[in-house]
N, C-alpha and C positions, 0 to 999 in steps of 0.2 A: 338586065342579066350582064351584060358587059362592065357597068360600075361596078358590081359586087366583085368579079371576076379581078377586076382592075385592083381592088381595094387590097386583094386575099393577096395578089403578087406584090404587092408593094409593101413591106412591112413597116416604112417611114410615113404611109398615108398620104404619101405627094402626086398629084392629082394635074392634069391639064386644064387650063383656063376653061374650057368648053365643059370640061367635067365639073369645076367648083361652079360654073353657072349652071349647071343642070342640077346638083346639087342642092343650091341656093332655091331654085323652081319648088323643085320636091318638098322641100323645109316648108318654103314659106305655102305651098298650098295645103300643107298638112295645119302649120300654124293657123292658118285664116279661115279652113273647114271647122276648126274645133272653136276657134271664137264665133264664128257664124251660130254654132249648135249652141255655144254657152249662152250667148245674146237672146236666143229664144227663149232659154228661162230664163233671161234675166229679165222679161218683160212680167214674169209672174211675181217678182220681187221688187218691182218699180217701186211702189204706194210705200213701203216699210223703210225702204232703203232712202228716197228721197226726203221720208222725216227724218232722219238718222245726219242726214247731209246739211237741213236746214235748221237741225235743233242748235246750233250752234250761235247760227245767226238771229234765232229768236230769243236764245237766253241774253244775247248781249243789247237785246231791245229793238233789231232791227228789221224791217219788212222788205219783201219782196215784189216785184210786179212783173205781169206781163205785159209784154208792150205789141205782140201782133196775134194773130186770130191763130196760125201754126204753130207758136211758140209750145203749146203744152206738149205737141208732138215730138218738136224738136229736143225739147228735155227728156222726154219717155226713151229715145233713141241712145241720147249720152250718157244716161244711166245704165242703158242696159247693155251699152258696149262698154261701159266702166265694168260692169259686173261679170261681163266675160272676160275682160282682161284679168281677172281675179280669178275666175270659179276656171279658166282654161290655163292660168300658168304654170302646171305641171307639164302639160304640151307644150308650148309654145318656149318654155325656158329648155326642157330637154330637148327640142329641135335645134335649138341656138347652141347649145353646148356640145351635140352631136357632132354640127356644123364646124365647130373650132375647132373639137379635137375628132378628128375621123379615124386616124393611124395610131393609135393607142394599143397598148398591148393588154392580152387579157388581164391581167393582174390590174394594170393603171386604170382599165376600165370600169373594174369593181371601186376602184377610188371615185372616176369618175360621177358612177352615179351614187356614191354616197353624196358626193360634192353638190347633186341636183334636189337630193333630199334635203338639204341643208339650205339652198336657194328659194326655195319657195316658202319655208316659215321666214326668213331675212325679208322676202318681199312681203308677205302679209306684216309682219312687223313694222315694216318701213312704212306702210300705210294706215297702221296702227299710231305711228309717232307722228304722222302728219295730220292725223282726225284729232290728237291731243293738243296740237300746237296750233292747230286753225282756232279756236276761240281766243288766245293770247293776241294772235294776230289779227281777228275781227276788232278787237276791243282797241287795240292800237289804230288801226283805220278807221275807225270809226270815230273815233276820239279827235282825229284830224279835224273833221267837219266842223267848221265856223258856226258859232250859234246864228247869224244870222241867214244860212241856210239849210235848207233839207238834203237828206243824204237819200235819192230817188234810187234804188238799187233793183237792176233789173234781174229777173230768176236766169237768163241766159249769161249774164256777165259775173253773176255769183257762183253760180255751178261750175262755170269755166276757171272760176278763179281755185275753188275748191278741187276738182280734178287735177288741176296743174300741178295742185300742192300733193295731193297725195300720192298722184302718179311718181312724181320728182323722186320723194321721201323713199316710196320703194323701189325704183330703180337705183337709187343711190345706194342701197342696201346691199344689191347683189354684185354692183362692179368689183367688188374683193372676189368674188368667186369667180369673173371674165377673166382678172388678173391670174387668177390660177390656171385656169384653162389656157390662157397665151403662154403660160412658162410652161407648161406640159408637152407643147408642140414646139416649143423651143424658138420661140419669138421674144417672149419677156423674160431674160433673165433676171434672177433675184436682187444680182447688185446692181445695176441698175434701177430698181425698186430703190432699194438703200441708198444709192446715190445721191438719188431725187426727192428723199423723204421729207424736206423741208416745204417744196411745191408741193408734198402730198398733204401736209398737215394744213398749210396754208388755206390751200381748195377746201379742205374738210370746213376749217373755222368759216371760210368766207360763206359755204352753203349755209352753216347752221346759222351765221349772222343772218344770211338773205331771208331764211326759214323764219327766223324769229324777230322781226322787225321791231317788238317791241323794246329790244335792247336789255332782255332781261338775261342777265348773266347766268342764273340757274337752269333756263330753258335753252339756252345756246349750248352747254355743257351737257344737258339729258340728249341733246339731238347729236352735238359731235362726239360724244364719247362712244358709244356704240360703234361709229362709224370710224374712230382712230382704231378702239381693238379689233375691228373685222380685217382692219389695213394692215395691224400689226401681224395677227395670225397667217393672212394671206402671205406677207411677207417670209414669215417664216418657213412655212410650207414651201415656198419656191427656194428658199436657199437651201434645205434639204434636200430637195428635189435635183437641184442642179449638182449636189456632190453624188448623189447616189448616180445621176445620168455620166459625171464625168468617170464614176468608179467603173461603171459597165462599159464604157466606151474603153477605159485600160485595161479590161478585161476580155474583150474582144479582138483589141487590137492584139494584145499578148497571146490567144487563142489562133490568131490568123496567121503569125507569125511560126507559131508551132507547126501551124498544117503547112505552111509554106516550107519550112523547113525539112519537114518529114516527106515533102513530095506530092502531098497532099491538094485536091482543091477547096478553093474556098469560095464558099457560097455568098 
């Protein structure tokens, strides 16, 4: 109750450190609860999803082996948690956004909700792109195996590699949305993004090159292209939002001066 009252009386959405920690704790609990419920549902999808994850390895002519008695159970847990991350993405993405931008005005909150509607498909698109590049990565790495050796792949190592790749692609696709959120609370001005555009382009290309180790230029372009477009769109939005914020600030200052000149109080 105190938290809600504090926010209503604070138009800029600024909170004390303790309030921030309470806010973070509450949103973490909600996110973890959603992940737990989704993980339970993920158990029922374990077998078909596991088949999809291992299909690229099978197509590449590789096989995987368990090396401990409890490995099958560990794999079931990992796959279920991965599915939970996907199925609960609307919840934890919203909680993340709501924590970053807690003090938006009513009109800006509608814009924020529309960005959440974009973030979930982008996250799923990133996972799809990661799955698309997975066969290319496997062919490259398996091709490095010398003729005098046999590549004995464990299920745990393979699955960890696949899940890291898919999650990395998914998270990278929503970073532009988070940049917009930081801009909307005044932390990240659009001019700063423009000033460091060379670093941004370099990092995007580096990530694409690491995710496409085969050195295939077409694959790197397909991966880097969507990220570059998203960062460009986020930059344009941030610049426009900065101009609107500056215009509102000038109008507010003019209104305050008018009120002071008329002997009225300034809220």
